N, CA, C and O atoms as a MOPAC input file, in Angstrom:
PM7 MOZYME 1SCF
protein

 N     46.15400 1   -40.03400 1   -25.34500 1
 C     47.49800 1   -38.98200 1   -24.85100 1
 C     48.59900 1   -39.66700 1   -23.95600 1
 O     48.35600 1   -40.10500 1   -22.83100 1
 N     49.89000 1   -39.72000 1   -24.59500 1
 C     50.67800 1   -40.28600 1   -23.35300 1
 C     51.53300 1   -38.84800 1   -22.90600 1
 O     51.98900 1   -37.99100 1   -23.66400 1
 N     51.57300 1   -38.89500 1   -21.60200 1
 C     52.39200 1   -38.51900 1   -20.58600 1
 C     53.91900 1   -39.09800 1   -19.66900 1
 O     54.15900 1   -40.19300 1   -19.16100 1
 N     54.73200 1   -37.84800 1   -19.74600 1
 C     55.76500 1   -38.62500 1   -19.13800 1
 C     56.07100 1   -37.69800 1   -18.19600 1
 O     56.09700 1   -36.48300 1   -18.39200 1
 N     56.40600 1   -38.50900 1   -16.71500 1
 C     56.97200 1   -37.47300 1   -16.00800 1
 C     58.63100 1   -37.93800 1   -15.03300 1
 O     58.51500 1   -38.87500 1   -14.24200 1
 N     59.49300 1   -37.52400 1   -15.10700 1
 C     60.40700 1   -37.68100 1   -14.49900 1
 C     60.46700 1   -37.64000 1   -12.93200 1
 O     59.51400 1   -37.38200 1   -12.19600 1
 N     61.59200 1   -37.90300 1   -12.59200 1
 C     61.72700 1   -37.92600 1   -11.09400 1
 C     63.30700 1   -38.41500 1   -10.72500 1
 O     64.00200 1   -39.05700 1   -11.51200 1
 N     63.69600 1   -38.02800 1    -9.50700 1
 C     64.87200 1   -38.95800 1    -9.02500 1
 C     66.13000 1   -37.59700 1    -9.08700 1
 O     67.04500 1   -37.63900 1    -8.26500 1
 N     66.08400 1   -36.72700 1    -9.85700 1
 C     66.92400 1   -35.54400 1    -9.59300 1
 C     67.62900 1   -35.24500 1    -8.08100 1
 O     67.36300 1   -35.82800 1    -7.03000 1
 N     68.64900 1   -34.11200 1    -8.30400 1
 C     68.83900 1   -33.86300 1    -6.80300 1
 C     70.47100 1   -33.27500 1    -6.93400 1
 O     70.95200 1   -32.78900 1    -7.95700 1
 N     71.05700 1   -33.42500 1    -5.84300 1
 C     72.37500 1   -33.13800 1    -5.62300 1
 C     73.32700 1   -34.09800 1    -5.56700 1
 O     73.55800 1   -34.58400 1    -4.46000 1
 N     73.85800 1   -34.43500 1    -6.39600 1
 C     75.01900 1   -35.61500 1    -6.24700 1
 C     76.13500 1   -35.27100 1    -6.32700 1
 O     76.49900 1   -34.27300 1    -6.95000 1
 N     76.88500 1   -36.05600 1    -5.69500 1
 C     78.81300 1   -35.49900 1    -5.09900 1
 C     79.42500 1   -35.82100 1    -6.18000 1
 O     78.91500 1   -36.73100 1    -6.83400 1
 N     80.44900 1   -35.30500 1    -6.59600 1
 C     81.37000 1   -35.72700 1    -7.95800 1
 C     81.70400 1   -37.32400 1    -7.50600 1
 O     81.90200 1   -37.51100 1    -6.30600 1
 N     81.74000 1   -37.92100 1    -7.98100 1
 C     82.27700 1   -39.53000 1    -8.01900 1
 C     81.13600 1   -40.44700 1    -7.60900 1
 O     81.39700 1   -41.63100 1    -7.40100 1
 N     79.85000 1   -39.98400 1    -7.46900 1
 C     79.10300 1   -40.91400 1    -6.50700 1
 C     78.26500 1   -41.30200 1    -7.69300 1
 O     78.80500 1   -41.41200 1    -8.79300 1
 N     76.95900 1   -41.51800 1    -7.53500 1
 C     75.93600 1   -41.98600 1    -8.39800 1
 C     74.32800 1   -41.83300 1    -8.36000 1
 O     73.69900 1   -42.07200 1    -7.32900 1
 N     73.97300 1   -41.59500 1    -9.04600 1
 C     72.33100 1   -41.09600 1    -8.43100 1
 C     71.68400 1   -41.79400 1   -10.10000 1
 O     72.27200 1   -42.08300 1   -11.14200 1
 N     70.01200 1   -41.87000 1    -9.62400 1
 C     69.22900 1   -42.97900 1   -10.77100 1
 C     68.01500 1   -41.77400 1   -11.15900 1
 O     67.17500 1   -41.51500 1   -10.29800 1
 N     67.98500 1   -41.19500 1   -12.24900 1
 C     66.32000 1   -40.72200 1   -12.83300 1
 C     65.67300 1   -41.61200 1   -13.20500 1
 O     66.11900 1   -42.54100 1   -13.88000 1
 N     64.53000 1   -41.49400 1   -12.84300 1
 C     63.53700 1   -42.32100 1   -13.20300 1
 C     62.29900 1   -41.41400 1   -13.99100 1
 O     62.04800 1   -40.22700 1   -13.78600 1
 N     61.53100 1   -42.43800 1   -15.05500 1
 C     60.67800 1   -41.45300 1   -16.12700 1
 C     59.51400 1   -42.69800 1   -16.63500 1
 O     59.56800 1   -43.76900 1   -17.23900 1
 N     58.39000 1   -41.78500 1   -15.95000 1
 C     57.19100 1   -42.86800 1   -15.72200 1
 C     56.50000 1   -42.62500 1   -17.22900 1
 O     56.90200 1   -41.68800 1   -17.91800 1
 N     55.72800 1   -43.27400 1   -17.57500 1
 C     55.57400 1   -43.04000 1   -19.18500 1
 C     53.59000 1   -44.04300 1   -18.74200 1
 O     53.27400 1   -45.13000 1   -18.25900 1
 N     52.86900 1   -42.89600 1   -19.25300 1
 C     51.73200 1   -43.23400 1   -18.72900 1
 C     50.91400 1   -42.82000 1   -20.43600 1
 O     51.39200 1   -42.20000 1   -21.38600 1
 N     49.47300 1   -43.50000 1   -20.26200 1
 C     48.41100 1   -43.63000 1   -22.07700 1
 C     49.02800 1   -44.69900 1   -22.24300 1
 O     49.74600 1   -45.51000 1   -21.65800 1
 N     48.42800 1   -44.42600 1   -23.45200 1
 C     48.16400 1   -45.36400 1   -24.87900 1
 C     49.38600 1   -45.36700 1   -25.43100 1
 O     49.63300 1   -44.24300 1   -25.86600 1
 N     50.35800 1   -46.21100 1   -25.62900 1
 C     51.15800 1   -46.35000 1   -26.63400 1
 C     51.61000 1   -47.49000 1   -27.72900 1
 O     51.19800 1   -48.64800 1   -27.66900 1
 N     52.33500 1   -47.10200 1   -28.53800 1
 C     52.24000 1   -48.14000 1   -29.52800 1
 C     53.08300 1   -49.44300 1   -29.10800 1
 O     53.70500 1   -49.59000 1   -28.05600 1
 N     52.97200 1   -50.27700 1   -30.08100 1
 C     54.27500 1   -51.12700 1   -29.29800 1
 C     55.25900 1   -51.76600 1   -29.68300 1
 O     55.62600 1   -52.93800 1   -29.76900 1
 N     55.66300 1   -50.63500 1   -29.92600 1
 C     57.16200 1   -50.38000 1   -30.87100 1
 C     57.20600 1   -48.85700 1   -30.41100 1
 O     56.22500 1   -48.12900 1   -30.56200 1
 N     58.18100 1   -48.49400 1   -29.94300 1
 C     58.48300 1   -47.08800 1   -29.82500 1
 C     60.00500 1   -47.04700 1   -29.52300 1
 O     60.52500 1   -48.14600 1   -29.71900 1
 N     60.92800 1   -46.01400 1   -29.06800 1
 C     61.90100 1   -45.39000 1   -28.60300 1
 C     61.88800 1   -45.21500 1   -27.44500 1
 O     60.79300 1   -45.61100 1   -27.04500 1
 N     62.77800 1   -44.65100 1   -26.21800 1
 C     62.58900 1   -44.17000 1   -25.29800 1
 C     64.14500 1   -43.68900 1   -24.83700 1
 O     65.11400 1   -44.44000 1   -24.73000 1
 N     64.11700 1   -42.23500 1   -24.59500 1
 C     65.38600 1   -41.82100 1   -24.87000 1
 C     65.07700 1   -41.01300 1   -23.76800 1
 O     63.98400 1   -40.73600 1   -23.27500 1
 N     66.70700 1   -40.53600 1   -23.33000 1
 C     67.03000 1   -39.83900 1   -22.38300 1
 C     68.27100 1   -38.38200 1   -22.87800 1
 O     69.41100 1   -38.69600 1   -23.21800 1
 N     67.92300 1   -37.14800 1   -22.85300 1
 C     68.19400 1   -35.78200 1   -22.77500 1
 C     68.53500 1   -34.78200 1   -21.90900 1
 O     67.89900 1   -34.62800 1   -20.86700 1
 N     69.34800 1   -34.16700 1   -22.17000 1
 C     69.99900 1   -33.26500 1   -20.85600 1
 C     70.16200 1   -31.85300 1   -21.49900 1
 O     70.37700 1   -31.78100 1   -22.70800 1
 N     70.06900 1   -30.75000 1   -20.75000 1
 C     70.34300 1   -28.96100 1   -21.10800 1
 C     71.11500 1   -28.73700 1   -20.11800 1
 O     70.59300 1   -28.93700 1   -19.02200 1
 N     72.05500 1   -28.43100 1   -20.11800 1
 C     72.69800 1   -27.32200 1   -19.30800 1
 C     72.65900 1   -25.76700 1   -19.73200 1
 O     72.48700 1   -25.23500 1   -20.82900 1
 N     72.91300 1   -25.17500 1   -18.27600 1
 C     72.43400 1   -23.82000 1   -18.55000 1
 C     73.52000 1   -23.41800 1   -19.88200 1
 O     74.58300 1   -23.93600 1   -20.22400 1
 N     72.93900 1   -22.56000 1   -20.30100 1
 C     73.12600 1   -21.66800 1   -21.18300 1
 C     73.47800 1   -22.78800 1   -22.84500 1
 O     73.65600 1   -22.13200 1   -23.87100 1
 N     73.52500 1   -23.87400 1   -22.93000 1
 C     73.39800 1   -25.30600 1   -23.73000 1
 C     72.62400 1   -25.57300 1   -24.09100 1
 O     71.54500 1   -25.71400 1   -23.51500 1
 N     73.08000 1   -25.88000 1   -26.04800 1
 C     71.60600 1   -27.23200 1   -26.68600 1
 C     71.17200 1   -28.49500 1   -25.42900 1
 O     71.97200 1   -29.08800 1   -24.70500 1
 N     69.93700 1   -28.62500 1   -25.45800 1
 C     69.72600 1   -29.66500 1   -25.25700 1
 C     70.34500 1   -30.84400 1   -26.14200 1
 O     70.53800 1   -30.65100 1   -27.34200 1
 N     70.69400 1   -32.22500 1   -25.46300 1
 C     72.06000 1   -33.07000 1   -26.21700 1
 C     71.43500 1   -34.36100 1   -25.86400 1
 O     70.59200 1   -34.22400 1   -24.97800 1
 N     71.56800 1   -35.41900 1   -26.22900 1
 C     71.41800 1   -36.89900 1   -26.25200 1
 C     72.48900 1   -37.99700 1   -25.46200 1
 O     73.63100 1   -38.38600 1   -25.70600 1
 N     71.69500 1   -38.21700 1   -24.61200 1
 C     72.20000 1   -38.87200 1   -23.58700 1
 C     72.31000 1   -40.53400 1   -23.69100 1
 O     73.38600 1   -41.13200 1   -23.66700 1
 N     71.21600 1   -41.07000 1   -23.79000 1
 C     71.37600 1   -42.31000 1   -24.68300 1
 C     69.39400 1   -42.99100 1   -24.35600 1
 O     68.51400 1   -42.69700 1   -23.54700 1
 N     69.51800 1   -43.99000 1   -25.53700 1
 C     68.15800 1   -44.70000 1   -25.74700 1
 C     67.95900 1   -45.77400 1   -25.90700 1
 O     68.70800 1   -46.53900 1   -26.51600 1
 N     66.80500 1   -46.08700 1   -25.34400 1
 C     66.52800 1   -48.04600 1   -25.15800 1
 C     64.95500 1   -47.81400 1   -26.44600 1
 O     64.16700 1   -46.87200 1   -26.37100 1
 N     64.88600 1   -48.92600 1   -27.48100 1
 C     64.28200 1   -49.50900 1   -28.13900 1
 C     63.50500 1   -50.83000 1   -27.71400 1
 O     64.14100 1   -51.68600 1   -27.09900 1
 N     62.56800 1   -50.97800 1   -27.91900 1
 C     61.17400 1   -51.98800 1   -27.99100 1
 C     62.15500 1   -53.44300 1   -27.92800 1
 O     62.05700 1   -54.34100 1   -27.09200 1
 N     63.05100 1   -53.36700 1   -29.00600 1
 C     63.75300 1   -54.46900 1   -29.70000 1
 C     65.37200 1   -54.48100 1   -28.50700 1
 O     66.33900 1   -55.23200 1   -28.63600 1
 N     65.23100 1   -53.69400 1   -27.72300 1
 C     66.43100 1   -53.08000 1   -26.88100 1
 C     67.94400 1   -53.14400 1   -27.02400 1
 O     68.86200 1   -53.60000 1   -26.34200 1
 N     67.80100 1   -52.31000 1   -28.53600 1
 C     68.79400 1   -51.52100 1   -28.83000 1
 C     69.00500 1   -50.56000 1   -28.17200 1
 O     68.05800 1   -49.77900 1   -28.07200 1
 N     69.96500 1   -50.29800 1   -27.64200 1
 C     70.80200 1   -49.60500 1   -26.95100 1
 C     71.41300 1   -48.41500 1   -27.57000 1
 O     71.32700 1   -48.58400 1   -28.78600 1
 N     71.97100 1   -47.32700 1   -27.32100 1
 C     72.71300 1   -46.66600 1   -27.62100 1
 C     72.97100 1   -45.25100 1   -26.74000 1
 O     72.01000 1   -44.52600 1   -26.48100 1
 N     74.45300 1   -44.87900 1   -26.25900 1
 C     75.02600 1   -43.60500 1   -25.30400 1
 C     75.52000 1   -42.84900 1   -26.30300 1
 O     76.07400 1   -43.16700 1   -27.35500 1
 N     75.13800 1   -41.39800 1   -25.64700 1
 C     76.27200 1   -40.49300 1   -26.46400 1
 C     77.50800 1   -40.64800 1   -25.64700 1
 O     77.48200 1   -40.80400 1   -24.42600 1
 N     78.87400 1   -40.58800 1   -26.55600 1
 C     80.20100 1   -40.50600 1   -25.90400 1
 C     80.44700 1   -40.49200 1   -24.32800 1
 O     80.94700 1   -41.31300 1   -23.55800 1
 N     79.89200 1   -39.21900 1   -24.16200 1
 C     80.10800 1   -38.58000 1   -23.03400 1
 C     79.81600 1   -39.95300 1   -21.93800 1
 O     80.55200 1   -40.41000 1   -21.06400 1
 N     78.23700 1   -40.44800 1   -22.44600 1
 C     77.90000 1   -41.20200 1   -21.36400 1
 C     78.23300 1   -42.91200 1   -21.34800 1
 O     77.56000 1   -43.90300 1   -21.06500 1
 N     79.42700 1   -42.71900 1   -21.74000 1
 C     79.56500 1   -44.53600 1   -22.20100 1
 C     80.58700 1   -44.73200 1   -21.04400 1
 O     81.50200 1   -44.07800 1   -20.54500 1
 N     80.02400 1   -45.88400 1   -20.86500 1
 C     81.03900 1   -46.58500 1   -19.19600 1
 C     80.26600 1   -45.97500 1   -18.05800 1
 O     80.27700 1   -46.62900 1   -17.01500 1
 N     79.58600 1   -44.82400 1   -18.06400 1
 C     79.44700 1   -43.96000 1   -17.00300 1
 C     77.63600 1   -44.21100 1   -16.83300 1
 O     77.02400 1   -44.44100 1   -15.79000 1
 N     77.19500 1   -44.10100 1   -17.94900 1
 C     75.64200 1   -43.66900 1   -17.80900 1
 C     75.03600 1   -45.31700 1   -18.15000 1
 O     75.64800 1   -45.84800 1   -19.07700 1
 N     73.92000 1   -46.18100 1   -17.52100 1
 C     73.12900 1   -47.10500 1   -18.05000 1
 C     71.82800 1   -46.75800 1   -18.43400 1
 O     71.38900 1   -45.96000 1   -17.60700 1
 N     71.03400 1   -46.99300 1   -19.29400 1
 C     69.79900 1   -46.91700 1   -19.87900 1
 C     69.46500 1   -48.23400 1   -19.45400 1
 O     70.20200 1   -49.19900 1   -19.65400 1
 N     67.78600 1   -48.31900 1   -18.56300 1
 C     66.96900 1   -49.34700 1   -18.47700 1
 C     65.57500 1   -49.40900 1   -18.16500 1
 O     65.07500 1   -48.46400 1   -17.55600 1
 N     65.06500 1   -50.13000 1   -18.41100 1
 C     63.42400 1   -50.38500 1   -18.70400 1
 C     63.04200 1   -50.21900 1   -16.85800 1
 O     61.92400 1   -49.76100 1   -16.61800 1
 N     63.82000 1   -50.53100 1   -15.79100 1
 C     63.46600 1   -50.63600 1   -14.91400 1
 C     62.17700 1   -51.82900 1   -13.85700 1
 O     61.23700 1   -52.57700 1   -14.12400 1
 N     62.52600 1   -51.60900 1   -13.27300 1
 C     61.51100 1   -53.04300 1   -12.45700 1
 C     59.85400 1   -52.69200 1   -12.96100 1
 O     59.05500 1   -53.62900 1   -12.94700 1
 N     59.41500 1   -51.39000 1   -13.37500 1
 C     58.45700 1   -51.30400 1   -13.84900 1
 C     57.90400 1   -51.11400 1   -15.19100 1
 O     58.59100 1   -50.66100 1   -16.10600 1
 N     56.99600 1   -51.36300 1   -15.29300 1
 C     56.19300 1   -51.60200 1   -16.70000 1
 C     56.04000 1   -49.96100 1   -17.08000 1
 O     55.29300 1   -49.22500 1   -16.43500 1
 N     56.60200 1   -49.63900 1   -17.86800 1
 C     56.22900 1   -48.05000 1   -18.61800 1
 C     57.13900 1   -47.01100 1   -18.10300 1
 O     56.85000 1   -45.83500 1   -18.32900 1
 N     58.06500 1   -47.26400 1   -17.52400 1
 C     59.59400 1   -46.88100 1   -16.76500 1
 C     60.84700 1   -46.97300 1   -17.97300 1
 O     61.09700 1   -47.87300 1   -18.77500 1
 N     61.43700 1   -45.79400 1   -17.76300 1
 C     62.91500 1   -45.79000 1   -18.09300 1
 C     63.43500 1   -45.12300 1   -17.53100 1
 O     63.03600 1   -43.97400 1   -17.33700 1
 N     64.75700 1   -45.70200 1   -16.95900 1
 C     65.31300 1   -45.17700 1   -16.16900 1
 C     66.80800 1   -45.27900 1   -16.41000 1
 O     67.31100 1   -46.09100 1   -17.18800 1
 N     67.73700 1   -44.05600 1   -15.40500 1
 C     68.79300 1   -43.80100 1   -15.78700 1
 C     69.86200 1   -43.62200 1   -15.28300 1
 O     70.35500 1   -42.49800 1   -15.36900 1
 N     70.54700 1   -44.64800 1   -14.61200 1
 C     71.38000 1   -44.84500 1   -13.72200 1
 C     73.25200 1   -44.35000 1   -14.24700 1
 O     73.96100 1   -44.77700 1   -15.15900 1
 N     73.45900 1   -43.47200 1   -13.34800 1
 C     74.44100 1   -42.01800 1   -13.86100 1
 C     75.73900 1   -42.68100 1   -12.63500 1
 O     75.71000 1   -42.97700 1   -11.44000 1
 N     76.47800 1   -42.68800 1   -13.39600 1
 C     77.69000 1   -43.08600 1   -12.13700 1
 C     78.93200 1   -42.28700 1   -12.17900 1
 O     79.26300 1   -41.63000 1   -13.16700 1
 N     79.58100 1   -42.35600 1   -11.13300 1
 C     81.02600 1   -41.09300 1   -11.79700 1
 C     80.88400 1   -40.10900 1   -11.78300 1
 O     81.94600 1   -39.48600 1   -11.78800 1
 N     79.42800 1   -39.12300 1   -11.75500 1
 C     79.16300 1   -37.94500 1   -12.20300 1
 C     80.30800 1   -37.29100 1   -12.11400 1
 O     81.20600 1   -37.62600 1   -11.34100 1
 N     80.37000 1   -36.20200 1   -12.98300 1
 C     81.22600 1   -35.18900 1   -12.32300 1
 C     80.69500 1   -33.39900 1   -12.95200 1
 O     79.89700 1   -33.56200 1   -13.87500 1
 N     80.86400 1   -32.35800 1   -12.76300 1
 C     80.28100 1   -31.18100 1   -12.54800 1
 C     79.37400 1   -31.06200 1   -14.21700 1
 O     78.17900 1   -30.76800 1   -14.23000 1
 N     80.01700 1   -31.28800 1   -15.29400 1
 C     79.97100 1   -31.34300 1   -16.56000 1
 C     78.85300 1   -31.90200 1   -16.63100 1
 O     78.37100 1   -31.62700 1   -17.73000 1
 N     78.09100 1   -32.62900 1   -15.96300 1
 C     77.02100 1   -33.87400 1   -15.77100 1
 C     75.59700 1   -32.48800 1   -15.64600 1
 O     74.53600 1   -32.70700 1   -16.23200 1
 N     75.75500 1   -31.40100 1   -14.98600 1
 C     75.11700 1   -30.44700 1   -14.13900 1
 C     73.98500 1   -30.47800 1   -15.49100 1
 O     74.42900 1   -30.29400 1   -16.62400 1
 N     72.50000 1   -30.72400 1   -15.26800 1
 C     71.81000 1   -30.02700 1   -16.32600 1
 C     70.59500 1   -30.77700 1   -15.70700 1
 O     70.55100 1   -31.59800 1   -14.79100 1
 N     69.17400 1   -29.99100 1   -16.85800 1
 C     67.83100 1   -30.58000 1   -16.41800 1
 C     68.26900 1   -31.88200 1   -17.26500 1
 O     69.20900 1   -31.76400 1   -18.05100 1
 N     67.70700 1   -32.93900 1   -17.14600 1
 C     67.52700 1   -34.37700 1   -17.69600 1
 C     66.18700 1   -34.85900 1   -18.11100 1
 O     65.60700 1   -35.68400 1   -17.40400 1
 N     65.54000 1   -34.31500 1   -19.42600 1
 C     63.99300 1   -35.11200 1   -20.05400 1
 C     64.19300 1   -36.49600 1   -20.04900 1
 O     65.14800 1   -37.18400 1   -19.69100 1
 N     63.00300 1   -36.78800 1   -20.56100 1
 C     62.79100 1   -38.01400 1   -21.48200 1
 C     61.87500 1   -37.92800 1   -22.20600 1
 O     60.83200 1   -37.29600 1   -22.03900 1
 N     62.29500 1   -38.74600 1   -23.31700 1
 C     61.12700 1   -38.35400 1   -24.58900 1
 C     60.60000 1   -39.79300 1   -24.81700 1
 O     61.40700 1   -40.72000 1   -24.74800 1
 N     59.33100 1   -40.03100 1   -25.07800 1
 C     59.03900 1   -41.35600 1   -25.72700 1
 C     58.52100 1   -40.56900 1   -27.53400 1
 O     58.01000 1   -39.51200 1   -27.90600 1
 N     59.15400 1   -42.13900 1   -28.36000 1
 C     58.97400 1   -41.86900 1   -29.89000 1
 C     58.40700 1   -42.77300 1   -29.94000 1
 O     58.77500 1   -43.67900 1   -29.19200 1
 N     57.31600 1   -42.99700 1   -30.76300 1
 C     56.02700 1   -43.93400 1   -31.89100 1
 C     55.92900 1   -43.14300 1   -32.94100 1
 O     56.16400 1   -41.93500 1   -32.98200 1
 N     55.50000 1   -43.99700 1   -33.98100 1
 C     55.38500 1   -43.66000 1   -35.47200 1
 C     54.74700 1   -42.41400 1   -35.84700 1
 O     54.90100 1   -41.66200 1   -36.80900 1
 N     53.82600 1   -42.39300 1   -34.61100 1
 C     52.89600 1   -40.92400 1   -34.96500 1
 C     53.14800 1   -39.65100 1   -34.40100 1
 O     52.86200 1   -38.53500 1   -34.83600 1
 N     53.97900 1   -40.13800 1   -32.91600 1
 C     54.53000 1   -38.92500 1   -32.22300 1
 C     55.57500 1   -39.37400 1   -31.49700 1
 O     56.20700 1   -40.42300 1   -31.37000 1
 N     55.57600 1   -37.96300 1   -30.92700 1
 C     56.70900 1   -38.14700 1   -30.01700 1
 C     56.57400 1   -37.13200 1   -28.63500 1
 O     56.21900 1   -35.96400 1   -28.79600 1
 N     56.86400 1   -37.63000 1   -27.36000 1
 C     56.50400 1   -36.43900 1   -26.27500 1
 C     57.57600 1   -36.78600 1   -25.16300 1
 O     58.35400 1   -37.70700 1   -24.91000 1
 N     57.13300 1   -35.32200 1   -24.53100 1
 C     58.63700 1   -35.14800 1   -23.60600 1
 C     57.96400 1   -35.29400 1   -22.38100 1
 O     56.75800 1   -35.46900 1   -22.20700 1
 N     58.76500 1   -35.21500 1   -21.64000 1
 C     58.40700 1   -35.13800 1   -20.30700 1
 C     59.30500 1   -33.53800 1   -19.23200 1
 O     60.45600 1   -33.34800 1   -19.62600 1
 N     59.02900 1   -32.94300 1   -18.52900 1
 C     59.06300 1   -31.50800 1   -17.91200 1
 C     60.69100 1   -31.70800 1   -17.91200 1
 O     61.15200 1   -30.77300 1   -18.56700 1
 N     61.46300 1   -32.32800 1   -17.56400 1
 C     62.55400 1   -32.96000 1   -17.18000 1
 C     62.89200 1   -32.37600 1   -15.38700 1
 O     62.29500 1   -31.49800 1   -14.76500 1
 N     64.17700 1   -33.34200 1   -14.89000 1
 C     64.42200 1   -33.10400 1   -13.29700 1
 C     65.88600 1   -32.91100 1   -13.47600 1
 O     66.70800 1   -33.39200 1   -14.25600 1
 N     65.95400 1   -31.94600 1   -12.38400 1
 C     67.48500 1   -31.28200 1   -12.15800 1
 C     68.40400 1   -32.28800 1   -11.57200 1
 O     68.09200 1   -33.10300 1   -10.70400 1
 N     69.77200 1   -32.12900 1   -12.23000 1
 C     70.37400 1   -32.95400 1   -11.36300 1
 C     71.83400 1   -32.02600 1   -11.42100 1
 O     72.25200 1   -31.55400 1   -12.47900 1
 N     72.51400 1   -31.85700 1   -10.12800 1
 C     73.31500 1   -31.41000 1   -10.10100 1
 C     74.34300 1   -31.54100 1    -9.18200 1
 O     74.24900 1   -31.55700 1    -7.95500 1
 N     75.64900 1   -31.66300 1   -10.09600 1
 C     76.72500 1   -32.46700 1    -9.33000 1
 C     77.43200 1   -31.19900 1    -8.84700 1
 O     77.54400 1   -30.08500 1    -9.36000 1
 N     77.87900 1   -31.72800 1    -7.68600 1
 C     78.61600 1   -30.66800 1    -6.78900 1
 C     79.05700 1   -30.77000 1    -5.44100 1
 O     78.12100 1   -30.75900 1    -4.64200 1
 N     80.07500 1   -30.85700 1    -4.98700 1
 C     80.84400 1   -30.87300 1    -3.92700 1
 C     80.39500 1   -29.34300 1    -2.61100 1
 O     81.03100 1   -29.22300 1    -1.56400 1

């Protein structure tokens, strides 16, 4: 069983920065993709960024140049650094771990961008 736990969300001012973290626990395959998604109130969940075991990285257009996905300094973690956020980035941010057999989701962490 693989579990994911997000942390680091909160209130951030427009133009500031915030890092959200996702810690993955359990038996994982040697090959996987980890990604961040977000869901704003009244909207569908949307892709934010992903990173594979081969370090292939993909960003949604709205995140290019502002968001950075990385593995962090701790094994089995995937971070999302958000810089210069704006109110449109307000959402619940969730991480996903995908491998050949299954995919797993965390519960999400709220990020609110407001002055």
